[in-house]
C-alpha positions as CSV (number, residue, x, y, z in Angstrom):
1,M,11.0,13.4,58.3
2,A,13.2,15.5,56.0
3,S,13.4,19.2,56.5
4,Q,11.7,21.5,54.0
5,P,15.0,22.8,52.5
6,L,16.2,19.2,51.9
7,T,12.9,18.2,50.4
8,F,13.0,21.2,48.0
9,L,16.6,20.3,47.0
10,F,15.6,16.7,46.3
11,L,12.7,17.8,44.1
12,L,14.9,20.3,42.3
13,L,17.5,17.6,41.5
14,L,14.8,15.1,40.4
15,T,13.3,17.7,38.0
16,A,16.7,18.5,36.5
17,S,17.3,14.8,36.0
18,V,14.0,14.3,34.2
19,L,14.6,17.3,32.0
20,E,18.0,16.1,31.0
21,S,16.7,12.6,30.2
22,S,13.8,14.0,28.1
23,T,16.1,16.0,25.9
24,S,18.1,12.9,25.0
25,F,15.0,10.7,24.7
26,E,15.0,8.1,21.9
27,P,12.0,5.9,21.1
28,N,12.3,2.2,21.9
29,I,10.8,1.2,18.6
30,R,12.6,2.6,15.5
31,L,12.0,1.8,11.9
32,P,15.0,0.0,10.5
33,T,17.1,1.7,7.7
34,T,19.4,0.1,5.1
35,A,22.3,1.1,7.4
36,T,20.9,-0.8,10.4
37,I,19.6,-3.9,8.6
38,V,22.2,-6.7,8.8
39,P,20.8,-9.9,7.0
40,R,21.5,-13.0,9.1
41,S,23.5,-15.6,7.3
42,D,23.1,-18.3,9.9
43,I,19.5,-19.1,9.0
44,D,17.9,-20.7,5.9
45,D,17.2,-18.3,3.1
46,D,13.5,-19.3,2.8
47,L,13.0,-18.8,6.6
48,Y,14.8,-15.4,6.5
49,C,12.9,-14.3,3.4
50,A,9.5,-15.4,4.8
51,S,10.2,-13.2,7.9
52,W,11.4,-10.4,5.7
53,Q,8.2,-10.5,3.7
54,L,6.1,-10.5,6.8
55,A,8.0,-7.3,7.9
56,V,7.2,-5.8,4.5
57,E,3.5,-6.6,4.6
58,T,3.0,-5.4,8.1
59,N,4.9,-2.1,7.3
60,N,7.6,-3.0,9.9
61,A,10.3,-2.8,7.3
62,G,9.6,0.9,6.6
63,S,10.9,2.3,3.4
64,W,13.0,0.0,1.2
65,A,14.4,0.3,-2.4
66,A,14.9,-3.3,-3.5
67,I,14.4,-6.8,-2.2
68,P,17.4,-8.5,-0.6
69,S,19.5,-10.3,-3.2
70,R,19.2,-13.6,-1.3
71,C,15.4,-13.3,-1.5
72,V,15.1,-13.1,-5.3
73,P,14.3,-16.8,-5.7
74,F,11.9,-16.7,-2.8
75,V,10.0,-13.7,-4.3
76,R,10.0,-15.3,-7.7
77,D,8.6,-18.5,-6.4
78,Y,6.0,-16.7,-4.3
79,M,4.8,-14.4,-7.1
80,T,4.7,-17.1,-9.8
81,G,3.4,-20.0,-7.7
82,Q,0.0,-20.6,-6.0
83,C,0.7,-18.7,-2.8
84,Y,0.4,-15.2,-4.2
85,A,-2.9,-16.0,-6.0
86,S,-4.2,-17.7,-2.8
87,D,-3.3,-14.7,-0.7
88,C,-5.0,-12.3,-3.1
89,E,-8.1,-14.5,-3.1
90,V,-8.2,-14.4,0.7
91,V,-8.1,-10.6,0.6
92,A,-10.9,-10.5,-2.0
93,N,-13.1,-12.8,0.0
94,Y,-12.7,-10.8,3.2
95,S,-13.5,-7.6,1.1
96,L,-16.7,-9.2,-0.3
97,A,-17.7,-10.4,3.1
98,Y,-17.4,-6.9,4.5
99,A,-19.1,-5.3,1.5
100,S,-22.1,-7.5,1.9
101,T,-22.7,-6.0,5.4
102,V,-22.9,-2.5,4.0
103,K,-26.4,-1.1,3.6
104,I,-26.4,0.6,0.2
105,A,-28.3,3.9,0.3
106,S,-30.4,5.2,-2.6
107,D,-28.4,8.4,-3.1
108,G,-25.6,6.7,-5.1
109,K,-22.9,7.8,-2.7
110,D,-21.6,4.5,-1.3
111,A,-18.1,4.2,-2.7
112,W,-15.1,1.8,-3.0
113,V,-11.6,2.9,-4.0
114,F,-9.1,0.8,-5.9
115,D,-5.5,1.2,-6.7
116,V,-4.3,0.0,-10.2
117,D,-0.9,-1.6,-10.1
118,E,-0.7,-4.9,-8.2
119,T,-4.3,-4.3,-7.1
120,L,-6.5,-4.4,-10.2
121,L,-3.7,-5.3,-12.6
122,T,-0.6,-7.4,-12.1
123,N,2.6,-6.3,-13.7
124,L,4.2,-9.6,-13.1
125,P,5.3,-10.0,-16.8
126,Y,7.2,-6.7,-16.4
127,Y,8.8,-7.6,-13.1
128,R,9.7,-11.1,-14.4
129,D,12.0,-9.3,-16.8
130,H,13.3,-7.0,-14.1
131,G,14.5,-9.2,-11.3
132,F,11.2,-9.4,-9.4
133,G,12.0,-6.1,-7.6
134,S,15.7,-6.7,-7.2
135,E,16.5,-4.0,-9.8
136,I,16.2,-0.3,-9.0
137,F,13.1,1.2,-10.6
138,N,13.6,2.5,-14.2
139,E,11.0,5.0,-15.1
140,S,11.5,4.9,-18.9
141,C,11.2,1.1,-19.0
142,W,8.1,1.3,-16.9
143,D,6.5,3.9,-19.1
144,E,7.1,1.6,-22.1
145,W,5.4,-1.2,-20.3
146,V,2.4,0.9,-19.4
147,A,2.1,2.0,-23.0
148,E,1.7,-1.6,-24.1
149,A,-1.5,-1.9,-22.0
150,K,-0.9,-5.6,-21.5
151,A,-1.0,-6.1,-17.7
152,P,-3.5,-8.9,-16.9
153,A,-6.2,-8.6,-14.2
154,I,-5.7,-10.2,-10.8
155,P,-8.5,-12.7,-11.1
156,S,-9.6,-12.5,-7.5
157,T,-9.7,-8.7,-7.6
158,L,-11.7,-8.8,-10.8
159,K,-14.2,-11.0,-9.1
160,L,-14.3,-8.5,-6.2
161,Y,-14.7,-5.6,-8.5
162,N,-17.7,-7.1,-10.4
163,G,-19.2,-8.2,-7.1
164,L,-19.1,-4.6,-5.8
165,K,-20.7,-3.3,-9.0
166,Q,-23.6,-5.8,-8.5
167,M,-24.0,-4.5,-5.0
168,R,-24.3,-1.0,-6.5
169,F,-21.1,0.5,-5.0
170,K,-19.7,3.5,-6.9
171,I,-16.2,2.5,-7.8
172,F,-13.3,5.0,-8.1
173,V,-9.9,4.0,-9.5
174,L,-7.1,6.1,-7.8
175,T,-3.6,5.5,-9.2
176,G,-0.2,7.0,-8.9
177,R,0.2,6.7,-12.7
178,S,0.5,10.1,-14.5
179,E,-2.2,11.9,-16.3
180,H,-0.4,11.4,-19.6
181,Q,-1.0,7.7,-19.1
182,R,-4.7,8.0,-18.9
183,N,-5.6,6.5,-22.3
184,D,-3.1,3.6,-21.9
185,T,-4.4,2.9,-18.4
186,R,-8.1,3.1,-19.4
187,K,-7.4,0.8,-22.4
188,N,-5.5,-1.7,-20.2
189,L,-8.2,-1.8,-17.5
190,E,-11.0,-2.3,-20.1
191,L,-9.1,-5.1,-21.9
192,A,-8.5,-6.8,-18.5
193,G,-12.3,-6.7,-17.8
194,Y,-12.7,-3.6,-15.6
195,T,-15.5,-1.4,-16.8
196,G,-18.1,0.9,-15.3
197,W,-16.1,2.8,-12.8
198,E,-17.3,6.2,-11.6
199,G,-14.0,7.9,-11.9
200,L,-10.4,7.3,-12.9
201,I,-8.1,9.6,-11.0
202,L,-4.4,10.0,-11.9
203,R,-1.5,12.3,-10.9
204,G,-1.7,15.7,-12.6
205,A,1.3,17.9,-13.4
206,S,0.9,19.7,-10.1
207,D,1.1,16.4,-8.2
208,G,4.7,15.7,-9.2
209,G,6.9,15.0,-6.1
210,T,3.9,14.7,-3.8
211,P,4.2,11.5,-1.6
212,A,1.7,8.9,-2.6
213,T,0.1,8.9,0.9
214,I,-0.6,12.7,0.6
215,F,-1.7,12.6,-3.0
216,K,-4.2,9.7,-2.5
217,S,-5.5,11.2,0.8
218,E,-6.2,14.5,-1.0
219,R,-8.1,12.8,-3.7
220,R,-10.1,10.8,-1.3
221,S,-10.8,14.0,0.6
222,V,-12.3,15.5,-2.6
223,L,-14.6,12.5,-2.9
224,V,-15.7,12.8,0.8
225,N,-16.4,16.5,0.3
226,E,-18.6,15.6,-2.7
227,G,-20.7,13.5,-0.3
228,Y,-19.3,10.0,-1.0
229,R,-19.0,7.5,1.8
230,I,-15.8,5.5,1.2
231,H,-16.6,2.1,2.7
232,G,-13.7,0.2,1.3
233,N,-10.2,0.9,-0.2
234,S,-8.1,-1.8,-1.9
235,G,-4.4,-1.3,-2.5
236,D,-1.1,-3.1,-2.5
237,Q,0.9,-0.3,-0.7
238,W,0.4,1.2,2.7
239,S,0.5,4.6,1.0
240,D,-2.7,3.5,-0.8
241,L,-4.5,3.1,2.4
242,L,-3.1,5.4,5.1
243,G,-3.4,9.2,5.5
244,F,-6.6,11.1,5.9
245,A,-10.1,10.7,4.5
246,V,-9.5,7.0,4.9
247,A,-12.0,4.3,4.1
248,K,-14.1,2.6,6.8
249,R,-12.2,-0.6,6.0
250,S,-8.9,-0.9,4.1
251,F,-7.7,-4.1,2.4
252,K,-4.1,-4.6,1.5
253,L,-3.0,-7.0,-1.2
254,P,0.5,-8.6,-0.9
255,N,3.4,-7.1,-2.8
256,P,7.0,-8.1,-1.9
257,M,8.4,-6.6,-5.1
258,Y,8.5,-2.9,-4.4
259,Y,7.6,-0.1,-1.9
260,I,6.0,3.3,-2.6
261,A,6.1,5.9,0.2
């Protein structure tokens, strides 16, 4: 049996070792950055890009500015082929299945929140002309596109939207578009078949520079404080869905073309 002085010395050294290791602790799981991502060249492009897309959709890729150059054909084929439409339809069907389980109260406070771009509307005609996300975002070109109010509806989301209206959900449209684009956004939504929403919420002048996750959380919080129960939230970005005052169920649509923090 060790003497008390030796036992004390051992505990002292052990404590010092733990403290030293804790000060230099680094997590085992780290989000990759553009500096740490090294695309493999020894595997097929389609295989690599399918894995890259999975990382994007599961939020494992973290923040990214543009799709890898080798994945432009993959993203083009995905977005313009049957796979994207099928994936969106699956999301809509799961959303409707969940919505059908909600017992709608008589107080008119059961709500569902929708994002606009790549959720209610598809901007595929715009991104077809801008490299399917391989080009760095150009705000002036984007504003010109929004002003045209020509973005089509995503058919499966339109079906979901109308189904929720029939179930008597109150629908709120919450978008990162700016307040000065309200008329163009309203016009585009109505032309695409979306009508009868309870509120259309856009970024005001004071929201400039606020991360999307914070901005959308704050606006959802306002709805909750007004007594609304947000049962569902549909968006194509994780920033549409995460944060606080979140919905009871969130449904993410696929979008391998761009990322919004």
